[in-house]
N, C-alpha and C positions, 0 to 999 in steps of 0.2 A: 543923355538923360542922367540926372540925378537922384538920388533917394534925398524923400525930405524929412528930415528928422528920424523919431522914431516909429513911424506908423511908415517906413518902408515904403512910401507913396510914390511911383515916379513921377517926374514934372520934365518937361523938354526945357534943356539950358542950351541955348545956341551954340553960348561958348563951347562947352563942352560936348558938344552932341557927340556921338558915333562911340564915345569913351566908357559907356554903361556895360558893355560887352553881355548886353543879355542877347545875342545874335550866337555868342560862343558858349550858350549856355555855361555861363561863370555867373547865373544871378542867385542869388538868397532862395527866390520861389521855386529852383531846379530842387533841394531839400526841403523848404518847407510851404508846403502845400498851399496852405492859406492865404500864402502874399499874391499867389494867383486869380482870386476869385472873384477881385472887383473889376468890373467893367467897365468902371469910369477911368480906371489908371491906364496908363501906356500899357504898364506890364499886363493888367490882367485882359487889355483888348490881344495884346500878343499871344499871350498863350492861351486865347481864345481862337485863335485860329487854325482853320481846320489843314491849313499847308502848313503848321509850324509843329505838326505831329510826326509829319518826318524829317524833321530835319537831323543834321547830320555830325551835331556840334564842331562846325568853320561856317564862317559868315556867310548867309546866304549868297552875297554879292559874287564872293570869291568862288565859293560851290557852281555858281551857274557859267562860271566864264571857262572856255575852252582851255586857256593856257592858266588858269589857276591865277590869275591877279590877285593880289592882296587888295583891294581897295582900300578898306576901312583903314588899314596901315599906312598906307601913302595918303591917305587924305587928310588924318592926323597930323602927319608929318608936315603937309601945306599947311595946316593950320596953324602951326608952331611956327611959320616960316623957314622951315627946314626943305627949303625946295632941292639943295644936293643930295641932301639921302633922300628925300621922295623919288626923286629919279635912277636913284644907285637903287634903291624897294623894288622899282616899277622895271627895271631893265634884269632884275633877277628874273624875271618870269617870262617877259615880254622885250621878244628881238626886235619890234616894227612900232614900238609905243607910241610914235607922233602920225605912224597911219594908225593906226585904229582910233587915236582922237578925232580923227576927220568921218572915218568911215566905219569903224566898227557898228553893229548893232545891237551893240551895250545891253545885253541879258542882264547883266548885272543889277544895270536901273530898274528892270523887270521885277527881279528877284528882291530889290532891297525891300527891305520890311515898314519903312518909313514911307512908302509910297502906296502903302497899305491905308493910311490914313490921310496924308496929303501927299506932295510931290516929293520922288523918292530923291535922294540927294546925286547932283549932277556928274555922276561918276566921267562921263567921257568928256564933260567942260572943264574938269578939273584937272584932267590928264592933260588936254590941251594947252593949258595954263603951265603945265611944268613943262613939257616938251618944248614950248617957248622959249623958256628960259635955258633947256640943251641947247637950242639951236643959235641962242645968244651966245651961248658958255660952253661950246663942243669941245673945247680942251680939256674942262673940266670933268666932265662926264668921261672924256675918252681915257684920262687916266684913272678912272676908278675902274671900270671893265677892264683896262691891261692889268692892274694890281690882281684881278680875279682871273685870269688865265694861266691854267695850271702847262706845266714843264713841259719844254715842245718833246712830242712821241716823233717816232721813224716812220709815220705811219698819213697817207694824204688820201682826201677824200677827193670824189670828181662829182658835182652835182650839176644836174645837168635841169637847167629852168631856172630864171632868178625870178618866180613871181611868189607870193609870200610863204610858202611851203618852202621850197628852196633856201631862199633869205633866211628863216630861221633855221632850218637844218644847219646851214653854214652858221650861221651866227654861234649855236651850243657848241658846236663841233669846236671851231676855232678855240673858244674860250677854254673847250677840255684839251689842250695843246696840239691838233690835228692840222697839219696843212692843206687847206681847202682851197678849191679853184671852180670857178662858176661857169658854166658853159649856157650860152645864151643865143636861139635863131636869131632875136632882133640885134640889131645895130645899138641899142642900148638898154640899162639893166631894168628888171621892174617887171616884165611880164608881163600879165593880165592888166596890175596895177598902172603901168604906162599906158597900154593899149585899149585898155577893156571898162576903165573907169573915167568917166568925165572928169575935165581939167575943172570944173567947178565943182566938184564934188570933191576931188583931189589934187589940191595944186601940185604941179611939179617939184616943186622946191620940197616937199616933204619927202618925195621918195628921192632928191638927191640926198636930202641931209642922211636918211638912212642908211645909202650906201656908200655915203662918206664915213657914217662912223663903222659899218661893215670894215671898211677898208683900211680903216683904224688898227684892224685887229691882224691886221693881214692875209685878208680876202683876198684874191684876184681874180681877174673876171677875163674872161674871151669872148668874142662877139662874133655872130653870125656865122656859127657852127649849129648845124640843124641834123639833128639824127635820121639816118636813112639818105641822108642827100649829101651830107660831107662828110660823114661817118658813120661805121656800122657799131653798133653797141660791142660786141666785141673785140675792138680795137682799144675801149678806155679802159678795158679788166686787167690787171697786170697781178703778177704772183704774192702773194704773200702781203703785202705790203701799201695794196690800193683797195678800196672798195668807190661803188659808185652808187648815185642814189638818181633816180629820176623822180623830179618834179616837173615833170611836164605844161601840167595844165590841160584846159580844153581849150584850144586854139581852133577849132572849125567849128560854125555854125551850125547849125540843123538847120535842113529845108522845110520849107512847110506841105512839101507834096502833095502840091494842088495844081490844076492844068493852068497854065498862062504862066508859071513863076520864071520864068525865061523872058518875061515882056521888060521893056526898057521902062523904068521907074520901080520894078521888085530889087529889093538888095534885103541882105541881112544885117543883124545888128551887129556884128564884132566888122565887118566893112566900114558903116558907119562910124563906130565908134572910134576906128581907129585912124580912120580917114580926118575924123576931128579934132582928137589929140595929137592927132600931128600936121595941123593946121591944112590940109590938103582937102577936105570936104566942100564938095558941090553944094552953093543954095538950092534950098527946097522952097515951092512955089506951093500955092495952094494948101486941099486937105491931105494930109498923112496919117495914113493909118498904121497902127504899129501892131502884131499879133502876137501876144505874149502876157503872160501875170506876173513873172518874177519882176527882182530890182532892177534886171536888164533892161526888161521891156519897159521899165519908168525911167532908167536910164534915157533910153534912147528918146523918148517920147518929150523929153525935156533939151533933149542935147536938137532935135528936131526944130523946136521953137525955136532955137537961139539959132538955128540955120535957115529962118526966112521963115517957118512954114504958115499959113495962115490961120488953121486947125487942125490940129490933132488929137487922135480919138486911137483910143487904147482899148482893142478886142480881144474878151477875152470868155472863156468858155465856162466857166464855174461863175460863182457869185463872189464878193466880194469877201467874204468870211473865208473862203478856201484859197484866196489870191496869196502866192508865198510872198508878195511883195511887202515889206516891212509897212507896217501903218505911217510911219513917220516918210517915209519916203513917197507913198501916195499921196498922203497931206499937199507935202511939198508938191507934187506936180501939179494938183489939181487949183491949188496956189497961184499956178503960174498959169494956168487957164490951159492944162490938159483934160479933156474927159476920158470917162469910161463905163464902157458898152459892157455888160456883165451876163451872163449865160448866152452868148453869141459866138458861133463857131466858123471858120473859113471853109468858104466850098471850094470856089472858083476865080481865078483874076478875071476881072475884063477886059477888054483892050477895043480899043480903036485906033487905026493906022500905025498899029505895031508898037502904039502905047498903052499905058496904063490907064484906065477910065475908071476902074471900082473894083468893087468888090464884094462877090456872091456870098450871101453868110445865109446862115439857119439858126435859128432859136432854139435852145435846150432846156430839159429839165436836168434835175440832179439825183440821182437812183443810189444805192447804197455805196458806201465808201468802197475803193478800189486799195491795189495793193500802195498807195502812198497815203492810204488813213483819211484821203479828203472823196468828198461824193462823186459818183462818177457821173458825168456828162453826157446824156444821152439824145439825140436831135429829134426835135419836134414833127413830126412828118405836116409839110403844105407851111409851115412858118417860115419857107425863103422869101428872104428879100436886099435888096442893091443898098451899096454905100458908093458914093461915086467919088472917087479921091484921084489925086495925081499921082501919089507916091503909094506903097507896100512894103513894110520893112518887117520880116521875120523873126523876132525873138521868142523861138519856142523852147532852144535848149544847144546845148554846145557838145561837144566830144572832143578826144585825142586821136590824133593820126598812126595807130599802131602798128602798120601793117610792115613793118621790120623787125616785128618780133615774134619771136614762136608764137605759133592758135593755142601753145598749151597752159601759155601764160596770160591770154587776155580770156575774160569773163564772157557771159553771155551779154551783159548790158557794157561792152566794150573797153570795160575797166581795167588795171593791171590787176592779179591774181598776186595778194602775197600770202605769205605764211605767218603763222603766230607772233615769229620774231623779226617782219617786217621785210624778210627779204623776196624776191620775185621765184618765183614757181619755175624750175629747170637751170637756172642762172648763179653761178657762185660767187658770192659777195658783191651784187647786185639788189638793192634797194629797191622801193619807190614811196611814193610821200604826196601829200594833196590830194586836187580834183581826179588826178590821175588814176587812183585808187576808191576813192566816195563817190566821183562824181561831182558836179557842180556842188558848192557850199560855199560859205561865207571867206573872208579873209582871216578871219580869225580862227576858224577852226582849218582853214589850211594850217594855217602856222602850228595849230597842235598837230597835226597831221606831222608836219616836218621834224618837230622838238621830239617826238616819238621815234622819226626815225634816226634822229642824232642819236638816242640812248639805245634803241636798237645796234645800230654802227658801234658803239662804244664798248657795249657787252660784245656783238661779235669779236673786237682784234683783242678783248682781253680772255675770253675762251679760246681763243689762237693761240695767243700767248703760254695758257695755263697749261697746253696739250706739250 
């Protein structure tokens, strides 16, 4: 926005938009109240917003981003054609920008002030434009990153897990001068990015690019190493100069826990997506029922269509408003032909000759909110009904296998317990990050957790040296 004449009336100028700094509280109206009182101006409109009263003095897009991405600043650089400079700024806060450019749920756009009176700035798409330049000129950005690396420290960190939390943690630690090795149970890096996100949403060249950038910082990878199977946690510890970070993710799908779940034709979301992403998935036929309401359920439904299903129905026990999947992903699925049945819960699998024949369900009503903040679904007696199907796929949640750890380090939710400094209870020099701590979260939230673990490790070693 620009300021027009002596009236101080802001008008939209698309060539310099994003430069008025009203979102940073750097506006004349901050000290001259009468400038806020004309609702016909953009400034008056913004100052009249209820949510504007709680602003914190930083751009709303940055405040909404779990990793604190300075969106308005890099967009300004892109607008001036300074793509390398924009990428350098993006990578100050974001260890996996190309991944975010494809699958971030973009809370920054939801917070964008411009979106209150027209469409928000297309922040994610602008990031995708920038990272395509990076993919075409990787050495340019690698030189910038290497110039930021602090002197090497005589300390090393083992990161167990190469999902978004582990990769983000490793990135920040490598820039801080640590020797970093990542241990991965799979035979390729990326963790859940590799096996849990469909290729049509996240092309594998994007993951490969990010791994290349991490390797350019000296980060090394070892594959096929699973805690509890190939090594024990205590063997990873070393005296003095090593720390360990568990960023294991949630690689075990939760069952439906209903009768008939072992029948041929019943599967879980992780098995389906892993096979699909590795090119090993079997073709599907007939009607497919997907039980769940998160982004994973939507991914599975869209994948089922690509595997040949004639019809795909998503069964969810709450209403659309309570559905945790993003509205964007739901709309994408609907546009592809996926159908949604809301306020419906599964009761048991119907079988014939040892195969799935359908699913008996019951309708639900919504009561008061539960601990999740969403209204609790309650079954309606006598509302049972049957849906015929050839396949039923569970997408109701995930967990981490932690049987190799002390029970005192595991919460009632099955997650790892950490203290205020990010360390695992009853383990010396071992930290945790990502979904194994928080439970299932988004990619960018897992990255934020990984970055927090990196800060805690740096503090841990600095405190040791001060003793």
